[in-house]
N, C-alpha and C positions, 0 to 999 in steps of 0.2 A: 259557354262563352259569357264573359261578364258584360252586362248591359251598362253602357256609360250614359249617365244623365248629367248634363252640365247644369249645375245649380246657379250659375251666374253668367249669363250671356247678355250682352248689350246689342241692341239693334237701333239704328238711327238713320235719319236722312237730314243732312244739314241744310238742304235747300227747302225742306218742308217745315222744320222746326228750328227754334233758336236755342242753342246750348252754350251759354256764356262761358263755361269753364273750358270748352274746347278751343277757344281763341288762343290760348297760350300753348297749345299742343298741336303744332302744324303737321306732325308726323301721322296724326290720326286720319283715316280715310274719310271722304265726304259722306259715304253711305256705308252702312253695315246691314246686310239683308240676309234672309235665310238661305237663299240660293248661292250665296258666296261662302257659306260655311264649309270649308274643307276639314271636316272633323270626324272623329270616330264616335262621337255622341249620337245616340238615336233619339234623344229627347233633351229638351232644355227649358229652364225657367228663365224668362227674359226679365231683366231688372231695369227699372226706369233709368233713363240716361241723362237726367239732369237738365230737362228743358226749363224754360222760364215757367213760373208757377201757373200762369193762366193757360198754358198749353198742356197741362198734365192729363186732363181727361181726353183731349184730342189725341195725345200719344197712345193712350189705352185703346181708343177706337181704331187708330191706325194699326197697332200691333194685332188687334183682334182680326182686322181684315187680312193681314199677312198670314195669320194662322189658318185661315180658311183654305189656303193653298199650300200650307207647310205643316206636315205632321210633327216636325221638329219641335214646334212651340207647344209645350204642355201646360204652361201657366205664365202669368204675368204678375210681377210685383210692381205696383203702381206708386207714384210719388204722392205724398201727402204732406201737409203741415200740421203737426200735432197741436200747435198752438192756435190754429184757425178756429175762430168762434163758430164757424159753420161746418166743423169737422163731421158732425153726425150726418148732415145731409150729403157731404162728400163721400162718406163711407157707404151710405145707402146707394148712391149712384154707382160706386165701384162694385158693390155686392150684386148689382143687377147685371154685371158683365160676367158671364160664366167662366171666362179664362182668368179672371183676377183671383189669385190665391193668397196674395199678401200685399203689404204696403211698406214703404220706407220713407222716413224723414231723415235725410242724410245729416247725421250729427257731427261729422268730421269738420264741417264748416263753422261749428259753434265753439264758443269759448268753453274751456273745461268747467267753469263755474256754472254754465247754463245747464249742466247735468247734475248739479249738487242738490238733490231733493231735500227740501226742508229749509234750505238757506237761499233759495233762488225761486222767484215766482215763475221764471221761465221753465226751470226744471220741474216744478210742480205741474205746470201746464203740459209739458212734454210727457210726464208720467201719466197724467189723466188721459192724454191722447192715445198713448200706447195701450193703456188698459181698455179704452173704447174700441180700438181696432181689434184687440184680442177677443173682447166680448162679442164683436161682430162676426167672429169666426175666421178672421184673417190672420195670417202670420205677420211677424214684424222683423224686418232685417235691420240690424244695428251696424252702422258703419262709422267707425271712429279711428283716430290716429293712435299710435302706441302711447303717446303721452296722456291720452284720455282714458286709458284702460282702468286706472285706479278709481276714478270718479264714476266710470260706467259700472263698476262693481257695486258701488253704492246705489246707483239707479236701479240695477237689476235686483238688488236686495230689497229695495222699497217695493218693487213690483211683486216680488215673491211674498213679501209680507201681506199683500192684499190677496193674491191668488193662490198662494201656497205652492206654486210651481213656476218655473220659467218656460214651460211648454209653449211652443209657438214663437219663441225668440231664437234668432240665429245671428251670430257675430260674423260679419263679412271680413274676408281677407286676413284672417288670423290677427285682427287688430292692427294691421299694417306695421309689422316690424320693419326695421331699416338695416338689412344685413351689411351694407357697405358704409354705413355712417359710423365713424369712430366714436361719436358721442352716444350711440345707442347702447343700452345695457341689456344684453341678452338675459342675464340672470333676473333683472327686474321684470322683463317681459315674461319669462317662465313663471315667476311668482304671481304676476297679475293674471296670467292665463289659468294657472292652477286654481286661483281663488274664484275666478269666473266659472270654471268647470264644476266647482262644488255646488253651484245652483242647479237643483234638479230640473232637467228638461232643456237647459240651454244648449243649443247646437252651435257648431262652428263650420265655416267654409274654408277648406284648404284651397285657397285661391289668392290671386293678387301679388304673390311674391315677386315675379318678374317686374311688375309695375313699380316696385319700390327700389329698383336698381337704376341708377342714372345711365342712360345710353343703351346700346344694343345688348341683348341677352342671347347667347348661343344655345343650341339644344343641350350641349354638354353642361353649360352653366345652369340651365333650367333644372337639369337632373341634380346637380350639386345642391341647389337651393331646396328642392323637394326632399332630397335625402337628409339634408341637415336639419330640417324642421319637422319631418313627419313623426319622428319618435316622440318628441316632446308633446306634440298635439294629441296623438292617439293615446299616450300615457295619461294625459289629463282628461280627455273627453271620451275616449273609447271609440271604436268604429261605428257604433250605433248612433253617435251624435256628431260624427265628422263626415262632411260631404265635399266631394270634388267640385271645383268651379274653375272656369277658364278666365273669367273677367275679360273675355274677348270682345272687341279688339284692343281694349285699353292696355292690358298687360301682355298682349301678344304682338299684334301688328305694330302697335306703338313702340315696341322694343325689338323689332326685326325678328320676331318669333312667330311660328305658326301655332294655331290652336291645337293641332294634332301633336306637335312637338311637346307642348306643355302637358297634354293629356298622357302621352307616352311616358314623359318624365315622372309624373305623379304615380301612374300605374306601376312603373318599375320600382320606384322608391317605396311605395306602399308594400309591395311584395317582399321587400327585404325585412319587414317587421311584422307582417300579418299573413295569415293563411289565406287560401283562395276565398273562403266564405266571407271573412272580414274584409278582404280587398273588394269583393263585390259590393259590400255595404258602402264602403267609402266612395267607390266609383259610380254608384248608382242607386243602390237600395235605400240608403239613408235619405237622399233627396226625394225619392219617390214617396217615402213614408211621411216626410216632413211637409211636403207641398202636395196635399191631396188634390188632384185635378177635379174640376167640375166641367171639363170639356164634354160637349154633347149632353149637358144637363146632369151628368153623373156626379155623385158626391165624392 
């Protein structure tokens, strides 16, 4: 039986922390906790949920406390600011937390020019920060909008020029394509994703598609989305660099969809293009290999 590992789960408590971006999304629940997860996943990587910056470390400590009672939580991707002059100290503090496996500076809120390495001081600082995180042994989640994919390709190219590989980097949510937006160019998205996939070691999360649809998403629509995109993604990245993620509850509860319905939709869609072994990689094995847990002190 395929072990499902959710590579992109959000947990939060809106009474405990301040998440400014949630103010415009009233459909999101006030709390998202491990015991509420009606999911087929047996493990999950919890991704920072966009607290105000001065609460980022407290968020990690809270999540680490939740993990003591929940074997579901296998790792944490913590929030950082790659332009922070005190980034080295922040990374040291995070490395001291055994469950922290990676970091994320959410690029989607930045202007595209902020990622243009060589022509932007901000981009140069972001690149230096990403390199520092990777050198510290942490993975880096890259979250951008579809319109930023071209400039992200240049950012990743600059990183590969330094390291020789994009190992440790993962693109969240397929770069956020917009299936129902008439101005969205699917062909441009495929071209950009194919270019990114050419960087050795770069991974991608098959996640977030329901979150890009305005309004509710039915289980049938979730399957249609998964089936429509899975072929292009695995053709470019292969099953060994593609990992399932729920983006729960942002892309699920926030759109009237359950985490289980999205997992079932992805699993069914993957099986139309891949055999059992490769399906197992996408649904769990790739994430397990990419995010090596240090839980209980194990590397």
